[in-house]
C-alpha positions, 0 to 999 in steps of 0.5 A: 095773727090774732093768737099772736096779738092775744098773747102780746096783750096778756104779756103786757097786762101781766107786766102792767100788773107786776108794775102796779103790785111792785112793793115800794122801797123803804125810802118811798115809804118814808116819803109817803109818811113824810109828805103828811108831817109838819117841819117840827115832826120831820125834825123830830125824825131827823134827830132820831136818824142823823143825830151823830151823822155826817150828811152829804148833799150834792147841788148845782148851787154852792148856796146849799152849804149856807142853807145846810148850816142854818138847818143844822143851827135850827136843829141844834136849837130844838135838840141841843145835843144834835151833832149832825153835819151837812157836807155840801159839794157842787159838781163841776159843769154837767157831772152831777147826773153821772155822780148821782147815777154812780152813787145810786148804784154803789154798794154804799150810797152816801148822798142823802138829797140833791139840789139840781138844775137842767130840767130836760136831763133831770126828766130823762136821766133821773126821774124816768129812771127812778134815781130821784124821788119827788117829795112834796112838804105838807106845809108847802103844799098847804101854803097860800099861793103855791101852784103844785101844777107848775112847781110840785113835780119835780119839786122846785126850790126856786125859779131863776131869771135870765133877762135881756139887758142892753147898754143904752149909751146915754140913751142912744140905743133902744131895744124895744122888741125881742127880735131886735136882739137878733137883728142884723149886726147884733152879737148878744153875749150869752153863755155857751150852750154846751157849758150852760144846758139851761140855756139850751133848754130855753131855746127848746122851750121857744117851740112850745105853742104858747111861746110861739105865739109871743114870738109871732106877736113880736114879729108882727109888731116889727116895721115893714123894713124889719119884717123884710129882713126876717121873713125869708129866714122864717119862710125858709124854716116852714118845712123844718117846723113841719118835719119836727112836728111843731105847731102853727107858726113855729117857723118864727121861733125857729127863725129867732133861735137860728139867728140867736145861735148863729150870732151870739157872742159866746162867753164862759160865765154871766159874771164877766158878761155883766162886768163888760156890759155895764162899761161905757165903752160897751154902748149898744151891746146886749146880753141875756144873763142872770138878773141878779148879776147886777148886784155885784157891779162895782160902780165907777167913772167908766162902769155903772149899772145905770149904763144898762137897761132891763129891756122888759122894763122899758115902756112899749117892749114887745116879746119875751123878757128872757127866760127862767130855769129852776133849781129842783129839790129831790131825794135819792132812791137809795138815800141813807138819811131820807127823814133828814132829807125831807126835813131839810127840803121842807125847811128850805121851802117853808122857812124864810131863813131856809130860802134866804141864801137865794132869796136875798137877791133879786131874780130868784123866786121861791114857789112859796110866795109867803117866803119871798122878799120884796126887792122892788126897791132894791136899787134905792139908796137912802130912799133915792131911786139910784139904780132903777134896773135893780128894782125887781118887779117880782115873780108874778110880773116876770112870770106873767104871760100878759102883754107888757109884762116879763113873759119869761120862757119857763123851763118845762122838764117834760116838754124840753126832754120830749123835743131834745132829740128833735128840735135839739138836734136841729139846734145842734146842727146850726153853724155857730153852735157851741 
C-alpha cells in the first residue's frame, strides 16, 4: 500500500510540474503584454493587426454593436486609413456557450472576443475549460474605485440590476418586506428560469451565507401572523439545508426560494412584464425585472411609471431589493485578433463613450466608477421630479449590504457553479420550475 501511495504521489507531482511548465500560447503571451499597456498603445497594436480586417464579436448584449462602431470610429480618428470592421452578433437564448466551444475547436476560429453572461456556466464551461481567457486592462486596473476582487476575474463590463417593483394602486398596496413577495396569494411576475439562467443563478446565490443573513433578518421583522404562515415551511426544509451542505439558517433561504418558484407568474420577457405592471388594472401585482425597463414606458391615462414603486426605495423596507448579474468581457484562447480584442475591451472599460451604450440607462453600472453617469434625477422633467421611481440611487447604494440600502444579491460565478448541481437540482425539482 505504501508503494502504491508513493507511486501515486510521484505521478501527481509529475502532472503538477508539467502543468506548471506548460508553455503559454501566443494569445496568452499577448494578454500578458497587453495588461501592461495603455489604450493608446493597444490601439497602435490593433492598427497593425486588424487594419483591413473584419472582426467577429459575439455577445449577449446587442449594444456591443454600437460599442464596436464607436471603437472603430475612434481607431479612424487616430489612424485615418484604418478599415477594420466589427461584425457583432447576438446568439439566441443560451446557445452562446455552444457557439464559443465550436469556434474554439474549429480549424479557423473567427470570434476575437465575447461579451457574455451567466456566471455559473461561464465558470464551468468556459473558464475551467480554458476556452475563455481573462484580460485586465492597465488603465482600468489603476483607475480610482475599481474593485478587482469583485470585478476583475472574470472581468466585468457592467453590473445590471433586477429589482422588486409593485403596483401600489393609488397607495392601497404596500410591500415593505422581501417575504411579502412570496406571501399567500402572491403571484410575482418573473422570467422563466429555463429561459433566463441569470435568474436561476440569483436563487443559487440566496443560499450563500451573507445573503442567508439578510433573508433571516427580514423573516425576523415579520409580524407574528406572517411568521406563523411561513415557519412550518422553513422548519420542513431544515434537514434539506443540511443535506445540501449549507450553512446556518439556510432553511430560511430555501423556504423563500421554494415559495418564489412555486408561485411565480412566469413570463417570456421583462419588457411585457413592465408594460403589464404599470397599468392601473394591475393594482397589487408585483414583479422582479430589469430596472431600466422603466425608461421605455409610454405614459397614458391608464399606464404610468407612477403606478409602480421600487420596493427598496420605500422607507422601512426590509430584505434584499432584487438581484444583480454581470456582463463579462473575455478573449477567446484562439482569438485571431487578440491585440484588437484587448484594445476594444480597454475602450469599453476606460472610455465613457465606450461604455455609453449601456451606461446611458438607469440600472447598469460600470465597475470603473469614473465612467458611470449620474442618473439620480432620471425621473425629473424640466426640473420637476415627475417620475421618482426612475431616480437611480446608483451602484454604491444598490450594491451596499447595509440595512436600508439596495442589498442586491450579486452573482458570484464560483459559488453559483459550486452549488449548481446540489442546490440547483433541488430548485429544478420544485413543482412550478419552468
